[in-house]
Structures are given as structure tokens and as C-alpha cells.
PDB file as gemmi writes it, atoms N, CA and C in Angstrom:
CRYST1    1.000    1.000    1.000  90.00  90.00  90.00 P 1                      
ATOM      1  N   HIS A   1       1.083  -1.072   0.083  1.00  0.00           N  
ATOM      2  CA  HIS A   1       0.040   0.054  -0.041  1.00  0.00           C  
ATOM      3  C   HIS A   1       0.881   1.324  -0.066  1.00  0.00           C  
ATOM      4  N   ASP A   2       0.606   2.049  -1.073  1.00  0.00           N  
ATOM      5  CA  ASP A   2       1.456   3.166  -1.102  1.00  0.00           C  
ATOM      6  C   ASP A   2       0.711   4.506  -1.134  1.00  0.00           C  
ATOM      7  N   ASN A   3       1.204   5.375  -0.451  1.00  0.00           N  
ATOM      8  CA  ASN A   3       0.466   6.629  -0.299  1.00  0.00           C  
ATOM      9  C   ASN A   3       1.289   7.841  -0.677  1.00  0.00           C  
ATOM     10  N   TYR A   4       0.798   8.746  -1.682  1.00  0.00           N  
ATOM     11  CA  TYR A   4       1.498   9.910  -2.223  1.00  0.00           C  
ATOM     12  C   TYR A   4       0.563  11.098  -1.782  1.00  0.00           C  
ATOM     13  N   GLN A   5       1.274  12.150  -1.608  1.00  0.00           N  
ATOM     14  CA  GLN A   5       0.606  13.372  -1.298  1.00  0.00           C  
ATOM     15  C   GLN A   5       1.198  14.482  -2.048  1.00  0.00           C  
ATOM     16  N   LEU A   6       0.628  15.454  -2.599  1.00  0.00           N  
ATOM     17  CA  LEU A   6       1.048  16.499  -3.252  1.00  0.00           C  
ATOM     18  C   LEU A   6       0.155  17.533  -2.802  1.00  0.00           C  
ATOM     19  N   VAL A   7       0.676  18.672  -1.941  1.00  0.00           N  
ATOM     20  CA  VAL A   7      -0.040  19.771  -0.994  1.00  0.00           C  
ATOM     21  C   VAL A   7       0.348  20.895  -2.069  1.00  0.00           C  
ATOM     22  N   LEU A   8      -0.509  21.517  -2.882  1.00  0.00           N  
ATOM     23  CA  LEU A   8      -0.666  22.757  -3.486  1.00  0.00           C  
ATOM     24  C   LEU A   8      -0.759  24.152  -2.850  1.00  0.00           C  
ATOM     25  N   ASN A   9      -1.723  23.831  -1.866  1.00  0.00           N  
ATOM     26  CA  ASN A   9      -2.043  24.960  -1.014  1.00  0.00           C  
ATOM     27  C   ASN A   9      -2.802  24.679   0.376  1.00  0.00           C  
ATOM     28  N   THR A  10      -2.998  25.648   1.116  1.00  0.00           N  
ATOM     29  CA  THR A  10      -3.472  25.183   2.384  1.00  0.00           C  
ATOM     30  C   THR A  10      -4.787  24.936   2.284  1.00  0.00           C  
ATOM     31  N   LEU A  11      -5.342  24.016   3.010  1.00  0.00           N  
ATOM     32  CA  LEU A  11      -6.863  23.623   2.905  1.00  0.00           C  
ATOM     33  C   LEU A  11      -7.567  24.521   3.785  1.00  0.00           C  
ATOM     34  N   GLY A  12      -7.223  24.634   4.828  1.00  0.00           N  
ATOM     35  CA  GLY A  12      -8.000  25.267   6.022  1.00  0.00           C  
ATOM     36  C   GLY A  12      -7.140  26.086   7.262  1.00  0.00           C  
ATOM     37  N   GLN A  13      -7.734  26.189   8.253  1.00  0.00           N  
ATOM     38  CA  GLN A  13      -7.172  26.664   9.513  1.00  0.00           C  
ATOM     39  C   GLN A  13      -7.132  25.533  10.575  1.00  0.00           C  
ATOM     40  N   PRO A  14      -6.021  25.700  11.323  1.00  0.00           N  
ATOM     41  CA  PRO A  14      -5.786  24.462  12.449  1.00  0.00           C  
ATOM     42  C   PRO A  14      -7.324  24.694  13.505  1.00  0.00           C  
ATOM     43  N   LEU A  15      -7.351  23.531  14.128  1.00  0.00           N  
ATOM     44  CA  LEU A  15      -8.705  23.250  14.748  1.00  0.00           C  
ATOM     45  C   LEU A  15      -8.629  24.490  15.997  1.00  0.00           C  
ATOM     46  N   SER A  16      -7.503  24.837  16.363  1.00  0.00           N  
ATOM     47  CA  SER A  16      -7.235  25.709  17.642  1.00  0.00           C  
ATOM     48  C   SER A  16      -7.834  27.057  17.238  1.00  0.00           C  
ATOM     49  N   THR A  17      -8.357  27.438  15.801  1.00  0.00           N  
ATOM     50  CA  THR A  17      -8.481  28.671  15.728  1.00  0.00           C  
ATOM     51  C   THR A  17     -10.241  29.105  15.574  1.00  0.00           C  
ATOM     52  N   PHE A  18     -10.761  27.839  16.197  1.00  0.00           N  
ATOM     53  CA  PHE A  18     -12.310  28.154  16.343  1.00  0.00           C  
ATOM     54  C   PHE A  18     -12.958  29.384  16.908  1.00  0.00           C  
ATOM     55  N   GLY A  19     -14.003  29.952  16.408  1.00  0.00           N  
ATOM     56  CA  GLY A  19     -14.370  31.087  16.770  1.00  0.00           C  
ATOM     57  C   GLY A  19     -15.342  30.881  18.003  1.00  0.00           C  
ATOM     58  N   SER A  20     -16.037  29.799  18.256  1.00  0.00           N  
ATOM     59  CA  SER A  20     -16.991  29.599  19.152  1.00  0.00           C  
ATOM     60  C   SER A  20     -17.231  28.123  19.547  1.00  0.00           C  
ATOM     61  N   THR A  21     -17.955  27.902  20.570  1.00  0.00           N  
ATOM     62  CA  THR A  21     -17.711  26.533  21.066  1.00  0.00           C  
ATOM     63  C   THR A  21     -18.800  25.654  19.951  1.00  0.00           C  
ATOM     64  N   TRP A  22     -19.782  26.426  19.295  1.00  0.00           N  
ATOM     65  CA  TRP A  22     -20.628  25.802  18.406  1.00  0.00           C  
ATOM     66  C   TRP A  22     -19.965  25.436  17.169  1.00  0.00           C  
ATOM     67  N   GLU A  23     -19.129  26.370  16.644  1.00  0.00           N  
ATOM     68  CA  GLU A  23     -18.054  26.039  15.766  1.00  0.00           C  
ATOM     69  C   GLU A  23     -17.183  24.938  15.881  1.00  0.00           C  
ATOM     70  N   LEU A  24     -16.573  25.091  16.958  1.00  0.00           N  
ATOM     71  CA  LEU A  24     -15.626  23.669  17.333  1.00  0.00           C  
ATOM     72  C   LEU A  24     -16.433  22.449  17.237  1.00  0.00           C  
ATOM     73  N   CYS A  25     -17.665  22.358  17.827  1.00  0.00           N  
ATOM     74  CA  CYS A  25     -18.520  21.211  17.722  1.00  0.00           C  
ATOM     75  C   CYS A  25     -19.052  20.677  16.230  1.00  0.00           C  
ATOM     76  N   GLN A  26     -19.485  21.785  15.580  1.00  0.00           N  
ATOM     77  CA  GLN A  26     -19.823  21.558  14.154  1.00  0.00           C  
ATOM     78  C   GLN A  26     -18.629  20.990  13.465  1.00  0.00           C  
ATOM     79  N   VAL A  27     -17.222  21.602  13.592  1.00  0.00           N  
ATOM     80  CA  VAL A  27     -16.124  21.094  12.792  1.00  0.00           C  
ATOM     81  C   VAL A  27     -15.831  19.512  13.357  1.00  0.00           C  
ATOM     82  N   ILE A  28     -15.982  19.258  14.403  1.00  0.00           N  
ATOM     83  CA  ILE A  28     -15.473  17.907  14.757  1.00  0.00           C  
ATOM     84  C   ILE A  28     -16.629  17.029  14.203  1.00  0.00           C  
ATOM     85  N   ARG A  29     -17.889  17.528  14.324  1.00  0.00           N  
ATOM     86  CA  ARG A  29     -18.779  16.656  13.699  1.00  0.00           C  
ATOM     87  C   ARG A  29     -18.750  16.336  12.327  1.00  0.00           C  
ATOM     88  N   ASP A  30     -18.440  17.299  11.507  1.00  0.00           N  
ATOM     89  CA  ASP A  30     -18.043  16.989  10.214  1.00  0.00           C  
ATOM     90  C   ASP A  30     -16.944  16.093   9.861  1.00  0.00           C  
ATOM     91  N   ALA A  31     -15.811  16.380  10.760  1.00  0.00           N  
ATOM     92  CA  ALA A  31     -14.630  15.260  10.768  1.00  0.00           C  
ATOM     93  C   ALA A  31     -15.240  13.879  11.093  1.00  0.00           C  
ATOM     94  N   MET A  32     -16.172  13.753  12.100  1.00  0.00           N  
ATOM     95  CA  MET A  32     -16.606  12.388  12.474  1.00  0.00           C  
ATOM     96  C   MET A  32     -17.568  11.557  11.321  1.00  0.00           C  
ATOM     97  N   ILE A  33     -18.342  12.580  10.381  1.00  0.00           N  
ATOM     98  CA  ILE A  33     -19.219  12.232   9.493  1.00  0.00           C  
ATOM     99  C   ILE A  33     -18.037  11.837   8.257  1.00  0.00           C  
ATOM    100  N   ALA A  34     -17.086  12.511   8.284  1.00  0.00           N  
ATOM    101  CA  ALA A  34     -16.082  12.024   7.211  1.00  0.00           C  
ATOM    102  C   ALA A  34     -15.472  10.639   7.555  1.00  0.00           C  
ATOM    103  N   HIS A  35     -15.230  10.335   8.682  1.00  0.00           N  
ATOM    104  CA  HIS A  35     -14.662   9.031   9.358  1.00  0.00           C  
ATOM    105  C   HIS A  35     -15.655   8.048   8.951  1.00  0.00           C  
ATOM    106  N   THR A  36     -16.984   8.186   9.559  1.00  0.00           N  
ATOM    107  CA  THR A  36     -18.048   7.190   9.205  1.00  0.00           C  
ATOM    108  C   THR A  36     -18.159   7.070   7.720  1.00  0.00           C  
ATOM    109  N   ASP A  37     -18.127   8.126   6.947  1.00  0.00           N  
ATOM    110  CA  ASP A  37     -18.506   7.605   5.578  1.00  0.00           C  
ATOM    111  C   ASP A  37     -17.259   6.814   4.941  1.00  0.00           C  
ATOM    112  N   ALA A  38     -16.148   7.114   5.497  1.00  0.00           N  
ATOM    113  CA  ALA A  38     -14.825   6.376   4.996  1.00  0.00           C  
ATOM    114  C   ALA A  38     -15.090   5.041   5.257  1.00  0.00           C  
ATOM    115  N   TYR A  39     -15.622   4.652   6.456  1.00  0.00           N  
ATOM    116  CA  TYR A  39     -15.806   3.155   6.663  1.00  0.00           C  
ATOM    117  C   TYR A  39     -16.907   2.483   6.179  1.00  0.00           C  
ATOM    118  N   ASP A  40     -17.802   3.315   6.255  1.00  0.00           N  
ATOM    119  CA  ASP A  40     -19.503   2.601   5.594  1.00  0.00           C  
ATOM    120  C   ASP A  40     -19.306   2.542   4.060  1.00  0.00           C  
ATOM    121  N   LYS A  41     -18.531   3.430   3.421  1.00  0.00           N  
ATOM    122  CA  LYS A  41     -18.595   3.410   2.037  1.00  0.00           C  
ATOM    123  C   LYS A  41     -17.299   2.773   1.421  1.00  0.00           C  
ATOM    124  N   ALA A  42     -16.094   2.825   2.161  1.00  0.00           N  
ATOM    125  CA  ALA A  42     -14.965   2.292   1.600  1.00  0.00           C  
ATOM    126  C   ALA A  42     -14.305   1.231   2.562  1.00  0.00           C  
ATOM    127  N   LYS A  43     -14.790   1.078   3.644  1.00  0.00           N  
ATOM    128  CA  LYS A  43     -14.214   0.143   4.844  1.00  0.00           C  
ATOM    129  C   LYS A  43     -12.788   0.400   5.198  1.00  0.00           C  
ATOM    130  N   ILE A  44     -12.545   1.878   5.338  1.00  0.00           N  
ATOM    131  CA  ILE A  44     -11.209   2.515   5.853  1.00  0.00           C  
ATOM    132  C   ILE A  44     -11.417   3.169   6.941  1.00  0.00           C  
ATOM    133  N   LEU A  45     -10.584   2.875   8.096  1.00  0.00           N  
ATOM    134  CA  LEU A  45     -10.332   3.456   9.142  1.00  0.00           C  
ATOM    135  C   LEU A  45      -9.089   4.267   9.095  1.00  0.00           C  
ATOM    136  N   HIS A  46      -9.481   5.830   9.627  1.00  0.00           N  
ATOM    137  CA  HIS A  46      -8.398   6.768   9.602  1.00  0.00           C  
ATOM    138  C   HIS A  46      -7.378   6.416  10.725  1.00  0.00           C  
ATOM    139  N   ARG A  47      -7.450   6.044  11.761  1.00  0.00           N  
ATOM    140  CA  ARG A  47      -6.599   5.515  12.786  1.00  0.00           C  
ATOM    141  C   ARG A  47      -5.809   6.433  13.550  1.00  0.00           C  
ATOM    142  N   ASP A  48      -6.009   8.064  13.140  1.00  0.00           N  
ATOM    143  CA  ASP A  48      -5.333   8.956  13.746  1.00  0.00           C  
ATOM    144  C   ASP A  48      -6.278  10.279  13.912  1.00  0.00           C  
ATOM    145  N   VAL A  49      -7.351   9.966  14.317  1.00  0.00           N  
ATOM    146  CA  VAL A  49      -8.293  11.345  14.482  1.00  0.00           C  
ATOM    147  C   VAL A  49      -7.738  11.892  15.618  1.00  0.00           C  
ATOM    148  N   SER A  50      -7.370  13.302  15.618  1.00  0.00           N  
ATOM    149  CA  SER A  50      -6.926  14.361  16.619  1.00  0.00           C  
ATOM    150  C   SER A  50      -7.007  15.521  16.125  1.00  0.00           C  
ATOM    151  N   ALA A  51      -6.615  16.460  17.121  1.00  0.00           N  
ATOM    152  CA  ALA A  51      -6.885  17.986  16.867  1.00  0.00           C  
ATOM    153  C   ALA A  51      -5.877  18.466  15.615  1.00  0.00           C  
ATOM    154  N   GLY A  52      -4.659  17.793  15.651  1.00  0.00           N  
ATOM    155  CA  GLY A  52      -3.996  18.077  14.687  1.00  0.00           C  
ATOM    156  C   GLY A  52      -4.375  17.664  13.226  1.00  0.00           C  
ATOM    157  N   ASN A  53      -5.246  16.861  13.147  1.00  0.00           N  
ATOM    158  CA  ASN A  53      -5.816  16.294  11.929  1.00  0.00           C  
ATOM    159  C   ASN A  53      -7.096  16.608  11.262  1.00  0.00           C  
ATOM    160  N   ILE A  54      -7.562  17.593  12.029  1.00  0.00           N  
ATOM    161  CA  ILE A  54      -8.890  18.370  11.675  1.00  0.00           C  
ATOM    162  C   ILE A  54      -8.774  19.702  11.420  1.00  0.00           C  
ATOM    163  N   LEU A  55      -9.052  20.077  10.315  1.00  0.00           N  
ATOM    164  CA  LEU A  55      -8.954  21.567   9.829  1.00  0.00           C  
ATOM    165  C   LEU A  55     -10.205  22.232   9.735  1.00  0.00           C  
ATOM    166  N   ILE A  56     -10.398  23.631   9.735  1.00  0.00           N  
ATOM    167  CA  ILE A  56     -11.421  24.184   9.553  1.00  0.00           C  
ATOM    168  C   ILE A  56     -11.263  24.822   8.162  1.00  0.00           C  
ATOM    169  N   ALA A  57     -12.333  24.429   7.338  1.00  0.00           N  
ATOM    170  CA  ALA A  57     -12.287  24.728   6.103  1.00  0.00           C  
ATOM    171  C   ALA A  57     -12.590  26.405   5.646  1.00  0.00           C  
ATOM    172  N   PRO A  58     -12.317  26.841   4.605  1.00  0.00           N  
ATOM    173  CA  PRO A  58     -12.743  28.428   4.565  1.00  0.00           C  
ATOM    174  C   PRO A  58     -14.246  28.604   4.638  1.00  0.00           C  
ATOM    175  N   ASP A  59     -15.238  27.582   4.436  1.00  0.00           N  
ATOM    176  CA  ASP A  59     -16.589  27.821   4.480  1.00  0.00           C  
ATOM    177  C   ASP A  59     -17.115  27.595   5.945  1.00  0.00           C  
ATOM    178  N   ARG A  60     -16.052  27.262   6.836  1.00  0.00           N  
ATOM    179  CA  ARG A  60     -16.262  27.031   8.318  1.00  0.00           C  
ATOM    180  C   ARG A  60     -16.752  25.634   8.729  1.00  0.00           C  
ATOM    181  N   SER A  61     -16.552  24.474   7.804  1.00  0.00           N  
ATOM    182  CA  SER A  61     -16.848  23.122   7.767  1.00  0.00           C  
ATOM    183  C   SER A  61     -15.431  22.446   8.253  1.00  0.00           C  
ATOM    184  N   GLY A  62     -15.728  21.244   8.567  1.00  0.00           N  
ATOM    185  CA  GLY A  62     -14.588  20.538   9.038  1.00  0.00           C  
ATOM    186  C   GLY A  62     -14.022  19.453   8.293  1.00  0.00           C  
ATOM    187  N   LEU A  63     -12.691  19.578   8.108  1.00  0.00           N  
ATOM    188  CA  LEU A  63     -11.997  18.478   7.073  1.00  0.00           C  
ATOM    189  C   LEU A  63     -11.189  17.706   8.103  1.00  0.00           C  
ATOM    190  N   LEU A  64     -11.420  16.481   7.745  1.00  0.00           N  
ATOM    191  CA  LEU A  64     -10.427  15.163   8.282  1.00  0.00           C  
ATOM    192  C   LEU A  64      -9.340  14.902   7.328  1.00  0.00           C  
ATOM    193  N   ILE A  65      -8.045  15.204   7.678  1.00  0.00           N  
ATOM    194  CA  ILE A  65      -7.015  15.228   6.874  1.00  0.00           C  
ATOM    195  C   ILE A  65      -5.790  14.304   7.148  1.00  0.00           C  
ATOM    196  N   ASN A  66      -4.789  14.117   6.674  1.00  0.00           N  
ATOM    197  CA  ASN A  66      -3.744  13.165   6.941  1.00  0.00           C  
ATOM    198  C   ASN A  66      -4.070  11.534   7.222  1.00  0.00           C  
ATOM    199  N   TRP A  67      -4.431  10.947   6.166  1.00  0.00           N  
ATOM    200  CA  TRP A  67      -4.842   9.684   6.087  1.00  0.00           C  
ATOM    201  C   TRP A  67      -3.656   8.605   5.900  1.00  0.00           C  
ATOM    202  N   ASP A  68      -2.352   9.060   6.151  1.00  0.00           N  
ATOM    203  CA  ASP A  68      -1.192   8.318   6.101  1.00  0.00           C  
ATOM    204  C   ASP A  68      -1.319   6.912   6.984  1.00  0.00           C  
ATOM    205  N   MET A  69      -2.119   6.936   8.291  1.00  0.00           N  
ATOM    206  CA  MET A  69      -2.057   5.883   9.022  1.00  0.00           C  
ATOM    207  C   MET A  69      -3.331   5.013   8.847  1.00  0.00           C  
ATOM    208  N   SER A  70      -4.158   5.484   7.745  1.00  0.00           N  
ATOM    209  CA  SER A  70      -5.366   4.633   7.502  1.00  0.00           C  
ATOM    210  C   SER A  70      -5.250   3.288   7.215  1.00  0.00           C  
ATOM    211  N   LYS A  71      -6.337   2.395   7.174  1.00  0.00           N  
ATOM    212  CA  LYS A  71      -6.085   0.903   7.150  1.00  0.00           C  
ATOM    213  C   LYS A  71      -7.273   0.480   6.545  1.00  0.00           C  
ATOM    214  N   ARG A  72      -7.338  -0.298   5.372  1.00  0.00           N  
ATOM    215  CA  ARG A  72      -8.409  -0.918   4.693  1.00  0.00           C  
ATOM    216  C   ARG A  72      -8.845  -2.113   5.834  1.00  0.00           C  
ATOM    217  N   MET A  73     -10.067  -2.210   6.263  1.00  0.00           N  
ATOM    218  CA  MET A  73     -10.816  -3.219   7.102  1.00  0.00           C  
ATOM    219  C   MET A  73     -11.454  -4.272   6.205  1.00  0.00           C  
ATOM    220  N   ASP A  74     -11.418  -4.334   5.064  1.00  0.00           N  
ATOM    221  CA  ASP A  74     -12.072  -5.477   4.344  1.00  0.00           C  
ATOM    222  C   ASP A  74     -11.071  -6.318   3.657  1.00  0.00           C  
ATOM    223  N   VAL A  75      -9.940  -6.330   3.969  1.00  0.00           N  
ATOM    224  CA  VAL A  75      -8.782  -7.207   3.480  1.00  0.00           C  
ATOM    225  C   VAL A  75      -8.595  -8.267   4.500  1.00  0.00           C  
TER     226      VAL A  75                                                      
END                                                                             
């Protein structure tokens, strides 16, 4: 299993820059939905969900990044 990443631009802001508790909860919720979708649809676990791997997108939604440690669960 090989993983290649090409980063051309910053995707968002660090989780620590949240503006309110509501925004923090929404961003983490978005990241958890991404994790659930990855497992339900592709049988992939992220295995490193942490504050450093969740970004706040420009539209203030959450992004789950850094899938380097992910693992396929259907093998």
C-alpha cells in the first residue's frame, strides 16, 4: 500500500482557531461524519483522528486530513 501526497495550497485553518464552542462542535462533527463515511462506504479507518488532523475549511466546515495511517478493514 503506497500513499503519495501533493500539497499545492493550504486547505484550512488549525482546529485551535475556532471562533466559538458551536463552531468547534460543528467542525468535529464534520470530521466524524467523514470518518464514518470512509468506513461505511470504503471500509477504511483513519486511525489517527486528533486535533492536528482536523482543519477548519474556508466555509467553516470541518476537514479530516492526513490519512497516512489509515487501514483498509475489508482485507
